[in-house]
DODREN-542597 format. One record per residue: x, y, z of N, C-alpha, C, O in turn; residue number from 0. Coordinates in pm, 1 decimal. Example, Ala and Ser with C-alpha at 12.3 -4.5 7.8 and 13.67 -1.06 7.14 Angstrom:
<rs>
n_x / n_y / n_z / ca_x / ca_y / ca_z / c_x / c_y / c_z / o_x / o_y / o_z / k
1319.0 / -569.0 / 780.0 / 1230.0 / -450.0 / 780.0 / 1320.0 / -330.0 / 780.0 / 1423.6 / -331.9 / 846.5 / 0;
1285.0 / -225.0 / 708.0 / 1367.0 / -106.0 / 714.0 / 1290.0 / 3.0 / 787.0 / 1340.9 / 113.8 / 803.9 / 1;
</rs>
This chain:
<rs>
n_x / n_y / n_z / ca_x / ca_y / ca_z / c_x / c_y / c_z / o_x / o_y / o_z / k
-1331.2 / 25.1 / -1901.8 / -1272.0 / 139.7 / -1865.8 / -1121.8 / 130.2 / -1837.4 / -1092.3 / 21.0 / -1788.7 / 0;
-1021.5 / 211.5 / -1853.6 / -896.4 / 207.9 / -1837.9 / -882.6 / 307.3 / -1700.3 / -933.4 / 419.4 / -1695.3 / 1;
-808.0 / 248.5 / -1594.7 / -760.0 / 336.3 / -1485.8 / -625.0 / 361.8 / -1494.8 / -545.8 / 303.1 / -1568.5 / 2;
-591.9 / 484.5 / -1388.6 / -473.9 / 532.1 / -1390.2 / -398.6 / 420.0 / -1288.4 / -448.9 / 393.9 / -1179.1 / 3;
-282.7 / 360.8 / -1330.8 / -212.4 / 267.4 / -1269.9 / -139.5 / 327.4 / -1161.5 / -112.8 / 265.5 / -1058.5 / 4;
-101.9 / 465.3 / -1186.0 / -28.7 / 502.5 / -1048.1 / -124.7 / 559.0 / -960.0 / -75.4 / 587.9 / -851.0 / 5;
-245.1 / 583.9 / -971.6 / -324.4 / 596.2 / -894.9 / -383.1 / 466.5 / -820.0 / -420.0 / 480.0 / -703.3 / 6;
-391.7 / 357.3 / -875.3 / -422.2 / 218.0 / -816.5 / -308.8 / 193.4 / -721.3 / -326.0 / 158.0 / -604.7 / 7;
-175.7 / 216.8 / -784.9 / -47.8 / 189.4 / -706.0 / -72.8 / 260.5 / -565.2 / -74.5 / 191.9 / -463.0 / 8;
-90.8 / 388.7 / -561.2 / -95.3 / 463.1 / -446.5 / -220.7 / 414.2 / -374.5 / -201.6 / 412.6 / -252.9 / 9;
-324.3 / 379.8 / -404.7 / -449.9 / 317.3 / -301.8 / -398.2 / 199.2 / -268.9 / -388.5 / 186.4 / -146.9 / 10;
-357.8 / 99.6 / -336.5 / -288.3 / -12.8 / -283.8 / -184.3 / -2.5 / -183.9 / -185.0 / -73.7 / -83.5 / 11;
-92.7 / 85.8 / -208.4 / 0.4 / 101.3 / -127.1 / -30.9 / 174.2 / 10.6 / 33.6 / 153.2 / 113.3 / 12;
-139.0 / 263.3 / 0.2 / -192.3 / 312.6 / 123.6 / -265.6 / 198.0 / 216.7 / -247.9 / 179.2 / 337.1 / 13;
-358.5 / 122.0 / 121.2 / -414.1 / 27.3 / 212.3 / -311.3 / -76.1 / 271.8 / -340.7 / -112.3 / 385.7 / 14;
-209.4 / -125.1 / 224.3 / -106.5 / -208.5 / 276.9 / -66.4 / -134.6 / 381.6 / -65.9 / -196.2 / 488.2 / 15;
-27.0 / -3.4 / 385.9 / 37.6 / 62.1 / 519.8 / -78.2 / 73.2 / 634.7 / -53.7 / 60.4 / 754.7 / 16;
-184.9 / 94.3 / 590.2 / -293.1 / 139.0 / 681.5 / -329.3 / -2.8 / 766.2 / -379.6 / -1.2 / 878.5 / 17;
-301.0 / -102.7 / 705.9 / -324.9 / -230.7 / 770.7 / -206.7 / -332.1 / 811.3 / -210.9 / -447.4 / 854.5 / 18;
-81.7 / -231.4 / 776.2 / 13.6 / -334.0 / 830.5 / 38.3 / -351.8 / 968.3 / -25.1 / -278.6 / 1044.3 / 19;
117.8 / -434.3 / 1017.2 / 136.7 / -487.6 / 1146.4 / 294.2 / -510.7 / 1152.5 / 363.1 / -503.5 / 1050.8 / 20;
342.8 / -536.9 / 1269.1 / 473.5 / -561.2 / 1293.8 / 565.3 / -444.0 / 1217.2 / 668.8 / -472.9 / 1157.1 / 21;
523.3 / -334.8 / 1225.6 / 587.0 / -220.1 / 1179.4 / 642.6 / -255.3 / 1027.3 / 760.8 / -254.3 / 992.9 / 22;
535.1 / -284.8 / 950.2 / 559.9 / -297.5 / 808.0 / 530.4 / -418.3 / 745.1 / 562.2 / -424.5 / 626.3 / 23;
473.3 / -523.3 / 799.1 / 438.9 / -633.9 / 729.9 / 290.2 / -601.2 / 691.5 / 229.3 / -511.1 / 749.1 / 24;
231.8 / -680.0 / 589.1 / 87.5 / -663.8 / 521.8 / 68.3 / -781.0 / 450.5 / 156.9 / -842.8 / 391.6 / 25;
-55.6 / -812.0 / 457.1 / -117.0 / -924.9 / 380.7 / -124.6 / -900.2 / 235.0 / -172.6 / -793.2 / 197.4 / 26;
-82.3 / -987.7 / 148.2 / -65.3 / -928.7 / 0.4 / -187.8 / -980.3 / -86.3 / -165.0 / -1030.3 / -196.4 / 27;
-314.1 / -969.1 / -39.7 / -443.5 / -1001.8 / -110.9 / -470.2 / -903.0 / -231.7 / -585.8 / -865.1 / -250.4 / 28;
-368.3 / -859.8 / -314.3 / -410.9 / -743.5 / -422.8 / -361.0 / -809.8 / -549.5 / -292.8 / -912.0 / -541.8 / 29;
-385.9 / -766.9 / -641.2 / -349.5 / -799.5 / -798.1 / -211.5 / -802.3 / -805.8 / -142.8 / -714.6 / -753.3 / 30;
-158.9 / -908.8 / -875.5 / -36.7 / -938.8 / -891.4 / 32.6 / -837.3 / -979.4 / 154.0 / -822.0 / -965.5 / 31;
-20.1 / -781.6 / -1049.8 / 54.3 / -669.3 / -1120.8 / 82.9 / -548.6 / -1066.3 / 181.9 / -481.1 / -1094.3 / 32;
-18.2 / -515.0 / -974.5 / -9.1 / -397.6 / -880.0 / 111.4 / -421.5 / -781.0 / 194.0 / -334.0 / -754.8 / 33;
112.9 / -552.1 / -727.4 / 213.6 / -578.2 / -630.1 / 344.4 / -567.5 / -685.9 / 438.5 / -520.4 / -621.9 / 34;
355.8 / -618.3 / -827.7 / 480.3 / -645.1 / -909.6 / 511.1 / -494.5 / -907.2 / 618.2 / -468.5 / -852.4 / 35;
446.9 / -397.3 / -950.7 / 471.2 / -262.4 / -988.7 / 541.8 / -192.5 / -846.6 / 648.1 / -130.3 / -845.4 / 36;
467.0 / -215.8 / -746.3 / 516.5 / -168.6 / -614.8 / 664.4 / -208.0 / -579.1 / 751.5 / -129.8 / -540.9 / 37;
676.5 / -338.3 / -597.6 / 816.1 / -392.6 / -585.7 / 892.1 / -353.2 / -660.6 / 1002.6 / -329.2 / -611.9 / 38;
877.6 / -331.1 / -787.1 / 967.2 / -262.3 / -908.6 / 1020.0 / -93.1 / -861.0 / 1129.7 / -42.3 / -883.9 / 39;
908.0 / -34.3 / -792.8 / 928.1 / 74.9 / -739.7 / 1022.4 / 88.4 / -609.8 / 1072.3 / 195.5 / -575.2 / 40;
1038.2 / -19.7 / -550.3 / 1134.0 / -36.7 / -423.2 / 1037.8 / -18.6 / -309.6 / 1089.6 / 20.5 / -205.0 / 41;
898.6 / -40.5 / -308.7 / 813.7 / 16.1 / -212.5 / 789.7 / -126.0 / -100.9 / 779.6 / -119.9 / 21.6 / 42;
785.1 / -241.7 / -182.2 / 772.4 / -369.2 / -87.5 / 870.6 / -462.9 / -147.5 / 936.1 / -455.5 / -251.5 / 43;
862.9 / -559.5 / -47.7 / 975.2 / -662.0 / -101.5 / 898.5 / -782.3 / -206.0 / 777.9 / -793.5 / -227.7 / 44;
980.9 / -843.4 / -246.2 / 932.2 / -945.7 / -363.3 / 797.0 / -1008.9 / -321.5 / 793.2 / -1082.5 / -222.9 / 45;
696.7 / -984.4 / -387.4 / 571.1 / -1045.5 / -370.7 / 570.5 / -1200.7 / -401.6 / 500.4 / -1266.9 / -325.1 / 46;
624.6 / -1256.3 / -482.3 / 621.0 / -1381.2 / -561.4 / 667.1 / -1472.5 / -456.3 / 758.6 / -1445.3 / -378.6 / 47;
608.8 / -1567.9 / -457.0 / 642.9 / -1704.3 / -316.3 / 520.0 / -1735.5 / -267.1 / 417.2 / -1676.5 / -300.6 / 48;
526.5 / -1843.0 / -174.0 / 436.6 / -1891.1 / -103.7 / 361.8 / -1817.4 / -6.0 / 240.6 / -1832.7 / 9.6 / 49;
443.6 / -1725.2 / 70.3 / 415.3 / -1621.0 / 199.3 / 296.9 / -1555.2 / 141.0 / 284.2 / -1512.7 / 26.1 / 50;
193.4 / -1552.9 / 259.9 / 79.5 / -1470.2 / 253.2 / 100.1 / -1328.7 / 290.1 / -0.5 / -1258.3 / 298.9 / 51;
202.6 / -1283.0 / 310.3 / 249.1 / -1152.9 / 353.8 / 351.5 / -1087.1 / 283.3 / 423.3 / -1162.3 / 217.5 / 52;
378.3 / -964.5 / 279.0 / 502.6 / -894.5 / 226.1 / 542.4 / -799.3 / 336.0 / 470.6 / -772.2 / 432.2 / 53;
683.3 / -742.6 / 310.1 / 726.0 / -622.8 / 406.4 / 703.2 / -502.0 / 307.4 / 706.7 / -497.3 / 184.4 / 54;
681.5 / -417.1 / 392.2 / 674.2 / -252.6 / 332.2 / 823.3 / -221.8 / 348.7 / 875.3 / -248.3 / 457.1 / 55;
897.3 / -167.2 / 249.0 / 1021.8 / -117.9 / 280.1 / 998.5 / 26.7 / 338.4 / 894.4 / 87.8 / 314.5 / 56;
1118.5 / 88.5 / 430.2 / 1084.7 / 194.0 / 504.4 / 1044.9 / 320.7 / 425.3 / 982.8 / 413.8 / 476.5 / 57;
1083.6 / 317.2 / 302.6 / 1012.6 / 425.0 / 196.8 / 879.4 / 401.5 / 178.3 / 796.2 / 490.6 / 195.1 / 58;
848.4 / 280.0 / 142.2 / 695.3 / 220.1 / 108.7 / 613.7 / 255.6 / 237.7 / 522.3 / 337.6 / 229.0 / 59;
639.0 / 206.2 / 337.0 / 572.6 / 232.1 / 459.6 / 562.5 / 382.7 / 484.1 / 446.9 / 424.7 / 478.6 / 60;
648.8 / 465.3 / 507.5 / 656.2 / 579.7 / 506.1 / 547.0 / 673.5 / 418.6 / 458.4 / 742.7 / 468.5 / 61;
575.3 / 658.3 / 279.5 / 481.6 / 693.5 / 149.2 / 337.2 / 640.1 / 180.9 / 243.6 / 719.8 / 186.8 / 62;
319.6 / 512.6 / 200.1 / 204.6 / 445.9 / 184.3 / 114.4 / 530.2 / 317.1 / 5.1 / 581.0 / 292.0 / 63;
175.3 / 536.7 / 457.6 / 91.3 / 608.3 / 562.5 / 71.8 / 732.8 / 528.6 / -31.3 / 780.6 / 576.0 / 64;
144.6 / 813.5 / 452.5 / 112.4 / 940.3 / 391.5 / -12.3 / 962.4 / 303.7 / -97.4 / 1049.9 / 319.4 / 65;
-7.6 / 863.7 / 205.0 / -113.2 / 854.4 / 120.7 / -240.2 / 804.2 / 189.0 / -347.9 / 841.6 / 142.8 / 66;
-237.2 / 715.3 / 304.4 / -342.3 / 675.3 / 387.4 / -386.0 / 801.1 / 435.4 / -492.5 / 843.1 / 390.2 / 67;
-329.9 / 863.3 / 510.9 / -356.3 / 979.1 / 584.4 / -460.1 / 1063.8 / 508.1 / -574.7 / 1091.5 / 543.6 / 68;
-394.5 / 1099.1 / 394.6 / -447.5 / 1185.2 / 290.4 / -579.1 / 1145.9 / 239.5 / -676.1 / 1218.4 / 217.4 / 69;
-565.0 / 1001.9 / 222.5 / -706.0 / 943.1 / 137.7 / -804.5 / 892.4 / 259.5 / -925.1 / 883.9 / 236.1 / 70;
-753.9 / 859.5 / 386.9 / -855.8 / 797.1 / 464.6 / -856.0 / 849.9 / 611.6 / -929.9 / 800.3 / 696.7 / 71;
-764.7 / 959.0 / 639.3 / -786.3 / 1018.2 / 772.2 / -898.1 / 1067.4 / 802.8 / -975.2 / 1120.4 / 722.8 / 72;
-917.7 / 1052.2 / 934.5 / -1042.4 / 1103.1 / 1000.4 / -1057.5 / 1238.2 / 984.0 / -959.0 / 1310.1 / 1001.0 / 73;
-1187.1 / 1296.2 / 947.1 / -1198.9 / 1428.1 / 944.1 / -1267.6 / 1487.1 / 1101.8 / -1342.3 / 1422.4 / 1175.1 / 74;
-1219.8 / 1618.0 / 1123.1 / -1266.2 / 1684.3 / 1237.5 / -1432.0 / 1669.5 / 1221.2 / -1487.9 / 1683.0 / 1112.3 / 75;
-1501.8 / 1639.9 / 1345.5 / -1641.4 / 1638.1 / 1371.9 / -1719.7 / 1764.5 / 1301.0 / -1652.4 / 1867.4 / 1295.5 / 76;
-1840.1 / 1770.5 / 1251.1 / -1877.0 / 1855.5 / 1189.4 / -1838.0 / 1919.5 / 1039.5 / -1882.9 / 2019.4 / 983.3 / 77;
-1742.3 / 1828.0 / 999.5 / -1668.8 / 1870.5 / 877.3 / -1726.7 / 1768.0 / 767.2 / -1641.8 / 1724.5 / 689.3 / 78;
-1843.5 / 1728.5 / 751.6 / -1925.1 / 1656.9 / 648.0 / -1899.6 / 1515.7 / 676.9 / -1952.7 / 1428.1 / 608.6 / 79;
</rs>
């Protein structure tokens, strides 16, 4: 099955932002191709190298948090 790369990128960016610490640092345990695409879009710093974490750019952190809220945000009680 073929998946929509842009939706995968959004999901990974949302997860990076949701689990970020130190105001934008996140563990980089995701597919290399996805991480390279996010870097090419200017949303994270260069994921290549020995470091086990990356920094989200200010734009990446803002966009990732927005997507995470939409995808994972808590629903009011009684809302299913």
